[in-house]
C-alpha positions in Angstrom: -90.7 -50.4 45.2 -87.1 -51.2 45.6 -83.4 -50.4 44.8 -82.0 -52.6 42.8 -78.1 -52.4 43.9 -75.7 -50.6 41.8 -73.4 -53.3 40.0 -69.7 -52.1 40.5 -66.6 -52.3 38.2 -66.1 -55.7 36.6 -63.0 -57.4 37.1 -61.0 -59.7 35.2 -59.3 -62.5 36.7 -55.8 -62.0 33.6 -54.5 -58.8 35.0 -54.1 -55.7 32.3 -50.4 -55.8 30.1 -47.5 -52.3 31.9 -48.1 -48.9 30.0 -45.1 -49.5 27.0 -42.2 -47.1 28.1 -41.0 -44.2 25.9 -38.4 -44.4 23.8 -35.3 -41.8 25.3 -35.1 -38.2 24.4 -32.8 -38.0 21.0 -29.6 -36.6 22.2 -28.5 -33.1 21.0 -26.3 -32.9 18.7 -22.9 -31.3 20.2 -22.1 -29.7 16.7 -24.2 -28.1 13.7 -21.9 -29.1 11.3 -20.5 -32.7 10.2 -17.9 -34.2 10.5 -16.9 -33.9 6.7 -18.3 -30.2 6.2 -16.1 -28.6 9.2 -12.7 -30.4 8.1 -13.7 -29.5 4.8 -12.9 -25.7 5.9 -11.2 -26.6 8.9 -8.5 -23.5 8.0 -10.9 -20.8 7.7 -12.4 -21.8 10.1 -8.5 -21.5 12.1 -8.7 -18.0 10.6 -11.5 -17.2 11.4 -10.7 -18.0 15.3 -7.7 -16.1 14.7 -9.8 -12.7 13.8 -12.1 -13.2 17.0 -9.1 -13.7 19.9 -7.7 -10.4 18.3 -11.0 -8.2 18.3 -10.8 -10.1 21.9 -7.2 -8.4 22.4 -7.6 -5.6 21.0 -11.5 -4.1 22.3 -13.5 -2.1 20.0 -12.4 -2.9 17.1 -13.7 -4.8 13.8 -11.1 -6.8 12.3 -12.0 -6.6 8.9 -8.9 -8.2 5.6 -8.4 -7.8 2.2 -5.6 -9.8 1.4 -4.6 -9.8 -1.9 -2.4 -13.1 -4.2 0.6 -11.5 -6.2 -1.5 -11.1 -9.1 -4.5 -9.8 -8.2 -5.2 -6.5 -8.7 -8.0 -4.0 -7.1 -11.2 -3.6 -9.5 -14.6 -3.0 -9.9 -15.6 -6.3 -8.6 -13.8 -6.1 -5.2 -17.3 -3.7 -4.0 -19.5 -7.4 -3.3 -16.6 -8.4 -1.2 -16.6 -5.3 0.5 -20.2 -4.6 1.2 -20.8 -8.4 2.6 -17.2 -7.0 4.8 -19.4 -3.9 5.9 -22.5 -5.9 6.6 -22.0 -6.0 10.6 -20.5 -2.4 10.5 -22.5 -0.4 12.4 -22.0 3.8 12.5 -20.0 5.0 15.3 -18.2 1.6 14.6 -14.1 1.7 15.2 -12.7 -0.7 11.7 -9.2 -2.5 11.6 -8.4 -3.2 8.0 -5.6 -5.4 7.1 -4.2 -4.4 4.2 -2.4 -6.2 1.7 -2.6 -5.3 -2.2 0.0 -5.0 -5.4 -3.0 -1.9 -6.1 -5.0 -2.0 -9.3 -7.6 0.8 -10.6 -7.1 3.8 -8.5 -11.5 4.0 -9.2 -12.4 1.0 -7.5 -9.2 1.8 -4.7 -11.5 5.2 -3.8 -14.3 3.1 -3.9 -13.7 1.3 -1.9 -12.0 2.6 1.4 -15.7 5.4 0.9 -17.6 2.6 1.8 -15.8 1.8 4.5 -15.6 5.8 5.6 -19.2 6.4 5.5 -20.2 2.9 6.5 -18.2 3.7 10.1 -19.7 7.4 9.8 -17.7 10.3 11.2 -17.7 8.7 14.7 -15.8 5.9 14.2 -12.7 5.4 13.3 -10.2 2.7 10.8 -6.8 1.4 10.8 -4.9 0.1 8.1 -3.1 -2.9 8.8 -0.2 -3.7 6.7 1.7 -7.2 7.1 3.3 -6.7 4.8 2.6 -4.5 1.8 -0.1 -1.9 -0.1 1.3 -0.7 -3.1 0.3 1.9 -5.3 -3.9 2.3 -5.4 -3.3 0.3 -1.9 -1.3 3.3 -0.4 -4.2 5.7 -1.4 -6.6 3.1 0.2 -4.7 3.5 3.1 -4.1 7.1 3.2 -8.1 7.5 3.8 -7.3 5.9 7.4 -7.2 7.2 10.2 -3.8 5.3 10.4 -1.6 3.2 9.5 -0.6 0.3 11.4 2.8 -1.1 10.6 6.5 -3.3 11.4 8.9 -4.3 10.1 8.0 -6.0 6.9 5.8 -3.7 5.9 5.9 -0.9 2.9 3.6 1.6 1.3 4.6 2.4 -2.5 4.8 5.9 -4.2 1.4 6.7 -5.9 2.5 6.9 -9.8 0.2 5.5 -11.9 0.9 2.9 -13.8 -0.6 2.7 -17.3 -0.4 0.1 -20.8 0.9 1.1 -23.8 0.8 -1.4 -26.7 4.6 -1.7 -28.4 5.3 -2.3 -31.7 4.5 -6.0 -32.1 1.6 -5.4 -29.7 3.2 -7.1 -26.7 1.6 -5.0 -23.1 4.5 -2.7 -22.3 3.9 -0.4 -18.8 4.4 3.8 -18.1 5.3 5.2 -15.7 2.7 8.1 -15.7 5.2 10.8 -13.6 8.6 8.9 -15.8 6.7 10.0 -19.5 5.5 13.4 -18.7 8.8 14.6 -16.7 11.2 12.9 -19.6 8.1 15.0 -22.0 9.4 18.1 -19.9 12.9 18.0 -20.5 13.3 17.6 -23.7 10.6 20.6 -24.0 13.1 22.3 -22.2 15.6 21.7 -24.1 14.6 22.3 -27.1 13.1 25.8 -25.9 16.7 26.5 -25.0 18.3 25.5 -28.4 15.4 25.5 -31.1 18.2 23.8 -33.7 19.3 20.9 -31.1 17.9 17.7 -33.0 18.8 15.6 -30.4 16.2 17.8 -28.4 14.2 17.5 -31.6 14.3 14.0 -32.7 13.0 13.0 -28.8 10.5 16.0 -28.7 9.3 14.2 -31.6 8.5 10.5 -30.2 6.2 12.0 -27.7 2.1 11.6 -28.6 0.0 15.6 -27.9 -2.5 13.2 -27.0 -0.9 11.6 -24.6 0.9 13.3 -23.1 -2.9 15.1 -21.9 -4.4 11.8 -21.4 -1.3 11.1 -18.8 -1.3 14.9 -17.4 -5.0 13.5 -16.1 -4.4 10.7 -15.2 -1.6 12.6 -12.4 -3.9 15.2 -11.5 -6.8 12.2 -10.6 -4.3 10.6 -8.7 -2.7 13.8 -6.5 -6.3 15.2 -6.9 -7.7 11.6 -4.6 -4.1 11.5 -2.0 -5.6 14.8 -1.9 -9.1 14.9 -0.1 -8.0 11.5 0.7 -5.8 13.4 3.5 -7.3 16.6 4.2 -10.3 14.6 5.3 -8.6 12.7 8.2 -6.6 16.9 8.6 -3.2 15.8 7.5 -0.7 18.2 5.4 -2.4 16.9 2.0 -0.6 18.8 -0.6 3.0 18.0 0.9 2.7 14.4 1.7 0.5 13.9 -1.9 3.5 15.4 -3.8 5.7 13.1 -1.5 4.3 10.2 -2.5 4.6 11.2 -5.7 8.9 13.0 -5.6 10.0 10.2 -8.6 13.3 12.0 -7.6 13.7 10.2 -4.2 11.5 6.8 -5.0 13.8 5.2 -8.3 11.5 2.8 -8.9 6.7 1.9 -8.6 7.9 -1.5 -6.5 10.5 0.7 -4.2 10.0 0.6 -0.2 8.6 3.3 1.1 9.2 2.0 4.9 7.8 2.7 8.5 10.2 4.8 8.7 9.5 6.4 5.5 5.8 7.2 5.9 6.3 8.7 9.6 9.2 11.4 7.6 6.6 12.0 5.0 4.2 12.8 7.1 1.7 10.3 7.9 0.3 9.6 11.1 1.4 5.5 12.0 1.2 2.9 14.4 4.7 1.3 14.4 4.8 -2.0 15.6 7.5 -4.3 17.0 7.8 -7.0 15.0 8.2 -9.3 18.3 4.5 -7.5 19.8 2.5 -10.0 20.3 -0.8 -8.3 19.1 1.9 -8.0 15.9 2.7 -11.4 16.3 -1.3 -12.3 15.1 -2.0 -10.1 12.9 1.4 -11.7 10.7 0.1 -15.0 11.7 -3.4 -14.3 10.1 -1.5 -12.7 7.6 0.0 -15.6 6.5 -3.3 -17.9 6.6 -5.2 -15.6 4.5 -1.9 -16.0 2.1 -1.1 -19.1 2.1 -5.9 -19.5 1.8 -5.2 -17.6 -2.6 -3.9 -17.7 -5.7 -2.4 -16.4 -7.3 -5.2 -13.9 -9.1 -8.0 -14.7 -6.0 -8.5 -12.1 -3.1 -10.0 -12.7 0.1 -12.5 -11.3 1.7 -12.2 -11.7 5.5 -14.1 -11.7 9.2 -15.5 -12.8 11.6 -19.0 -12.9 10.5 -17.9 -12.9 6.4 -15.4 -15.2 3.9 -14.7 -15.0 0.5 -12.1 -16.1 -2.1 -13.6 -14.4 -5.3 
């Protein structure tokens, strides 16, 4: 038996076609946002870039912003915005809270500043940065900070609670709680001095005893909260609270309490020159934030969060 020769590979007279060239991989996009989306939100990105720049220039501090319009009062609905602002804050962080508000609900103001205090804990610090004004309940929030940063344009306000009552035509009239109680005291003293004084009797009869008691409770609530916030910071709480509720000194609820006044009162204030580069950036950021909202809106903004409510 003989072996058959093994057949070799078959050949073809026609050469095979070259393998197809795979397509080039798609070029990665340079941005995660579409052009129209980026353009639509350009103002927000600009504000957040300013915040990041300030955080780099003031190392170790996280900047949060709460800016309200000229008719936007502090209220319970602000809780959601503050919880979002604090989402990336951890115990021990040092927070700068830019604060601009006409004031509002004392109870809501207490909750907001205590949210910030609880988040940073005992090892963190809070600075309230007031570029323009923080009035009434806004001043109370600032009292909860370790330091208040102010300049020439900054102002706080008296913590003289305001209360709305209906007049004879059903219109809401704003009353100063402290001035109402002061007038009641003056007429009561005049009547005690001379029970036959017809003017004193006429004026005293205009006061509602139930309203007097209600206003006394509101006054004590504001005073107690101010003292509690100051006490936590080791301040002479009774003296400062009394100064902020001194209606003989602050003739109107909206009277300006300047940085110099705040220092004189005994508050821990970091007074910055209006020419300071950092202060100029704070003011620029505040201008951008205030232009982003309408009269009854508020903006909550940080390097991570941007909400207009």
